[in-house]
C-alpha positions in Angstrom: 11.2 27.9 3.7 12.8 26.3 6.7 12.2 23.0 8.6 12.5 22.5 12.4 12.6 19.0 13.8 10.9 17.9 17.1 9.4 14.8 18.7 5.8 14.8 19.9 3.5 11.9 20.8 1.3 11.3 17.8 -1.6 10.4 20.0 -1.9 14.0 21.2 -0.8 15.7 18.0 -3.3 17.6 15.9 -1.2 18.9 13.0 -3.7 21.5 11.8 -4.4 22.6 15.4 -0.7 22.9 16.1 -0.1 25.0 13.0 -3.0 27.3 14.1 -1.5 27.6 17.6 1.9 28.6 16.0 0.3 31.2 13.8 -1.6 32.6 16.9 1.8 32.9 18.6 3.0 35.1 15.7 5.1 32.5 13.9 5.2 32.0 10.1 4.5 28.3 10.4 2.7 26.8 7.3 2.7 23.1 7.9 3.3 20.3 10.3 4.3 16.8 9.1 4.6 13.5 10.8 7.6 11.4 9.7 5.9 8.2 11.0 9.0 6.9 12.7 9.1 5.2 16.2 10.5 8.3 17.8 7.3 10.2 16.7 9.3 12.8 14.9 7.5 15.8 13.4 8.7 18.6 11.1 7.5 22.2 11.6 7.8 24.0 8.3 7.9 27.8 8.2 7.7 30.1 5.2 10.9 31.9 6.2 13.8 31.1 8.6 12.9 31.8 12.2 14.9 34.1 14.4 16.3 32.8 17.7 13.5 34.2 19.8 11.0 32.7 17.3 12.6 29.3 17.6 12.2 29.5 21.3 8.6 30.4 20.9 8.1 27.5 18.5 9.7 25.0 20.9 7.5 26.2 23.7 4.4 26.0 21.5 5.2 22.5 20.3 6.0 21.3 23.9 2.8 22.7 25.2 0.6 21.3 22.5 -1.9 18.7 23.6 -4.3 18.4 20.8 -7.7 16.7 20.7 -7.9 13.3 19.0 -5.8 13.2 15.9 -7.4 13.1 12.5 -6.8 9.7 11.0 -5.5 9.6 7.5 -8.0 8.6 4.8 -11.1 9.8 6.7 -11.7 12.7 4.3 -14.8 11.0 2.8 -18.3 11.8 4.0 -19.3 8.9 6.3 -23.0 9.9 5.7 -24.4 8.2 2.7 -27.1 10.1 0.7 -26.4 13.2 2.7 -28.2 15.2 0.0 -31.2 12.9 0.1 -31.3 12.5 -3.7 -31.6 8.7 -3.7 -35.0 7.2 -2.9 -35.0 3.5 -4.0 -38.0 2.7 -1.8 -40.1 5.5 -3.3 -40.9 7.0 0.1 -39.4 10.4 -0.4 -42.7 11.9 -1.6 -44.5 12.1 1.7 -45.2 8.4 2.4 -46.2 8.0 6.1 -43.4 6.3 7.9 -43.6 4.4 11.2 -41.0 3.8 13.9 -37.6 2.9 12.5 -38.9 2.8 8.9 -36.5 3.9 6.3 -37.6 6.6 3.9 -35.1 8.0 1.4 -32.1 5.8 1.3 -30.2 5.3 4.6 -32.4 7.7 6.6 -34.5 6.1 9.3 -37.6 7.7 10.9 -37.9 8.0 14.6 -40.9 9.5 16.4 -42.6 9.7 19.8 -46.0 8.2 19.0 -47.3 8.4 15.5 -45.8 9.0 12.0 -43.6 11.3 10.0 -43.2 12.0 6.3 -40.0 12.6 4.3 -40.1 14.8 1.2 -37.0 15.4 -1.0 -37.6 19.0 -2.1 -34.3 19.8 -3.8 -31.2 17.9 -4.9 -29.6 18.4 -1.4 -32.5 18.9 1.0 -35.2 16.8 2.7 -38.3 17.9 4.7 -39.3 15.9 7.7 -42.9 16.5 8.6 -44.7 15.6 11.8 -48.0 14.1 10.4 -49.5 12.6 13.6 -52.7 14.1 14.8 -51.3 14.8 18.2 -48.3 16.8 19.0 -45.1 14.8 19.2 -41.3 14.8 19.0 -39.7 13.3 15.9 -36.3 12.9 14.2 -34.2 11.1 11.7 -31.1 9.0 12.1 -28.5 7.3 10.1 -26.6 4.2 11.3 -23.1 3.9 10.0 -21.7 0.4 9.5 -18.6 -1.0 11.1 -16.5 -0.9 7.9 -16.6 2.9 8.1 -16.7 3.2 11.9 -13.7 1.1 13.0 -11.1 3.3 11.1 -12.6 6.3 13.0 -11.8 5.1 16.5 -9.9 7.8 18.3 -10.2 10.2 15.4 -11.9 13.6 15.6 -15.0 13.8 13.4 -17.5 16.6 12.7 -21.1 16.3 11.9 -22.3 19.3 9.9 -25.6 20.2 8.3 -27.9 23.0 7.3 -31.4 23.2 8.9 -34.5 25.3 8.8 -38.1 24.8 9.9 -41.7 25.7 9.0 -41.7 27.8 12.2 -39.3 28.9 14.8 -38.3 25.8 16.9 -35.4 24.1 18.5 -33.7 21.1 17.2 -31.0 18.9 18.8 -28.3 16.8 17.2 -26.0 14.0 18.5 -23.4 11.6 17.4 -23.8 8.3 19.2 -21.8 5.1 19.2 -22.9 1.5 19.4 -20.5 -0.8 21.3 -22.8 -3.9 20.8 -22.8 -6.6 18.2 -21.3 -5.3 15.0 -23.8 -4.1 12.4 -26.6 -5.8 14.4 -28.4 -3.3 16.6 -31.7 -5.2 16.4 -34.4 -3.4 18.5 -31.8 -0.9 19.5 -32.1 0.8 16.1 -34.5 3.1 18.0 -31.9 5.0 20.1 -34.5 7.0 22.1 -35.6 5.7 25.5 -37.9 8.5 26.6 -38.7 11.4 24.3 -40.1 13.4 27.3 -36.8 13.3 29.1 -34.6 16.4 29.1 -31.6 14.5 30.5 -29.8 13.6 27.3 -27.8 10.6 28.4 -28.1 6.8 28.2 -30.9 5.4 30.3 -32.7 8.8 30.2 -33.5 10.3 26.8 -31.3 7.7 25.0 -31.3 4.0 25.4 -28.7 2.5 27.8 -27.1 0.5 25.0 -25.5 3.5 23.2 -22.9 6.0 24.3 -23.2 9.7 23.6 -20.0 11.0 21.9 -21.3 14.5 21.4 -24.5 16.4 21.4 -25.6 20.0 20.9 -27.6 22.2 23.2 -30.7 23.7 21.7 -30.3 24.6 18.0 -32.7 27.5 17.2 -34.0 27.2 13.7 -36.3 29.6 11.8 -37.6 29.6 8.3 -34.2 30.7 7.1 -31.2 28.3 6.6 -28.7 28.0 9.4 -25.5 25.9 9.6 -24.5 23.8 12.5 -21.5 21.7 13.3 -20.8 19.1 16.1 -17.4 17.5 16.9 -17.1 13.9 18.2 -14.4 11.3 18.8 -15.4 7.6 18.6 -13.9 5.5 21.4 -12.1 2.2 21.0 -15.4 0.4 21.7 -17.3 2.0 18.8 -18.6 -0.7 16.4 -21.2 1.6 14.7 -21.9 5.3 14.7 -25.3 7.0 14.6 -26.0 10.5 13.4 -29.3 11.8 14.9 -31.2 15.1 14.5 -34.5 15.6 16.3 -37.1 18.2 17.5 -36.4 19.3 21.1 -40.1 19.7 21.9 -43.3 18.2 20.7 -44.8 20.0 17.8 -48.3 20.1 16.2 -49.3 18.2 13.1 -47.8 19.4 9.8 -44.9 21.2 11.5 -41.6 20.3 9.8 -37.9 20.8 9.8 -35.6 20.4 6.8 -32.0 19.2 6.6 -29.5 19.8 3.8 -26.0 18.9 3.0 -25.4 16.5 5.9 -21.7 15.6 6.3 -19.7 13.5 8.9 -16.0 13.5 8.2 -12.6 14.0 9.8 -11.6 17.3 11.3 -13.0 20.0 13.5 -13.6 22.7 10.9 -16.5 23.3 8.6 -15.8 22.1 5.1 -17.6 22.8 1.8 -20.2 20.2 1.0 -18.9 18.1 -1.9 -21.4 15.4 -2.9 -20.0 12.3 -4.5 -20.9 11.5 -8.1 -24.4 10.2 -8.4 -23.3 6.8 -9.6 -21.0 6.4 -6.6 -23.6 7.4 -4.2 -26.1 5.0 -5.7 -23.6 2.1 -5.4 -23.2 2.9 -1.7 -26.9 3.0 -1.2 -27.3 -0.3 -3.0 -25.2 -2.0 -0.3 -28.3 -1.6 2.0 -31.2 -1.4 -0.4 -31.6 -2.7 -4.0 -34.5 -1.8 -6.2 -35.1 -4.4 -9.0 -37.6 -2.7 -11.4 -39.2 -5.3 -13.6 -35.9 -7.1 -14.2 -36.0 -10.3 -16.4 -34.7 -13.3 -14.4 -35.5 -16.3 -16.6 -37.9 -18.9 -17.9 -40.0 -21.0 -15.6 -38.6 -24.5 -15.7 -41.1 -26.0 -13.3 -43.9 -24.7 -11.1 -41.4 -23.4 -8.6 -38.0 -23.0 -10.3 -36.4 -21.1 -13.1 -34.1 -22.3 -15.8 -30.5 -21.9 -14.4 -32.0 -21.1 -11.0 -32.8 -17.5 -11.9 -29.4 -16.5 -10.5 -28.5 -12.9 -10.1 -25.2 -11.2 -9.1 -25.9 -8.0 -7.3 -24.4 -4.8 -8.7 -22.5 -4.3 -5.5 -21.9 -6.5 -2.4 -24.7 -5.9 0.1 -24.2 -5.6 3.8 -25.6 -9.1 4.3 -27.9 -11.5 2.5 -31.0 -9.4 1.8 -34.6 -9.9 2.6 -37.6 -8.9 0.4 -39.0 -5.5 1.6 -41.8 -5.5 -1.1 -42.5 -6.7 -4.6 -43.6 -9.5 -6.7 -42.8 -11.7 -9.7 -44.3 -10.7 -13.1 -45.0 -13.4 -15.7 -46.5 -13.4 -19.2 -48.7 -16.4 -18.5 -50.3 -18.0 -15.5 -49.9 -17.1 -11.8 -47.1 -14.7 -10.7 -46.3 -16.7 -7.6 -44.5 -15.6 -4.4 -40.9 -14.4 -4.2 -38.4 -16.8 -2.6 -34.6 -16.9 -2.4 -32.4 -19.8 -3.5 -29.0 -19.7 -1.7 -29.0 -15.9 -1.0 -25.7 -14.2 -0.1 -24.4 -10.6 0.1 -23.2 -10.9 -3.5 -26.2 -12.5 -5.2 -29.1 -14.9 -5.1 -31.2 -17.3 -7.1 -35.0 -17.0 -7.1 -37.8 -19.5 -6.7 -41.5 -19.5 -6.3 -42.6 -20.5 -2.9 -46.2 -20.8 -4.0 -45.2 -23.4 -6.6 -47.8 -22.3 -9.1 -45.9 -21.1 -12.2 -46.8 -22.1 -15.7 -43.9 -23.9 -17.4 -42.0 -21.8 -20.0 -43.6 -18.6 -18.8 -41.2 -15.6 -18.9 -40.5 -14.3 -15.4 -39.5 -10.8 -14.2 -39.0 -9.6 -10.7 -40.2 -6.2 -9.5 -39.0 -5.9 -5.9 -37.0 -4.0 -3.3 -34.4 -6.0 -1.4 -33.1 -4.7 1.9 -30.0 -5.4 4.0 -30.1 -2.4 6.4 -28.5 -2.1 9.8 
């Protein structure tokens, strides 16, 4: 091997792209490394020593290189959580009708033109999204990505990739959007669609004005057979949150569906093999936004409204924010079950109390509930 030293602005250096450009020029270059010094030094490493003409070609190739946004170190993880759709803490992945901006399987939000859609997890890495409204409509699914994962991606090239198929031949579209507004607080802007009927896919037209479109596909033709798609995007310095969004290009009749599998958003411009995280890791990531408490003992009723020790609980992982109760109830072995209330809730835990104030003293209390702290 041999090493050749150059300087090149890191902001316009794509190491993998430069290596490919050298190979295309007929050079035996196998790697490009940044030294990380103030002079922005790089090493071009070849498998064999270069001849003088080859060194001239290498110098020209390096000097002419102006790569797309560089890939930031450490962004090899999939930014999409539950990209295989296996985790369904809300129990909605079996066809439960979902309204606008309702979450179905963990982290995946339903968007539709007028009525409802259903999500069905049909294999360990695949989910079906069915248009169940009586009238034809557009529909889609989106995932908002929190700031903690978004901010390190600013200025870095990312690629959204997925597998798709449909119940019939149809066109899908996909986009990567960014939210420059209040961090992790999109509010009513969670619904990123302004006008489903618009064919101008820009803010203020198809999309709401509050988001920026980093990248979008043209029509993606899908059939009943699997097809793979990839879309590259570079978040700007204003990106506080990212949104991955896939939707039907045209309105479809009731019971038409599309399926997505192996959704991945990570650094780089080339397709990578889908590598799901261990289930326990994926579950902990999901619990940051949604926490299912299935008949969990929380204490003895001390009074009509309080538990001994406050019924305190430490969450298994820190949630995005202090959660709210999506659904559920207390369960007691005697008397009235009461109504769920929080005592000093925080992202790391909470105490529980009965806002109905009708417990029987010394009754044993459990909680069966779903807590939510979504974007």
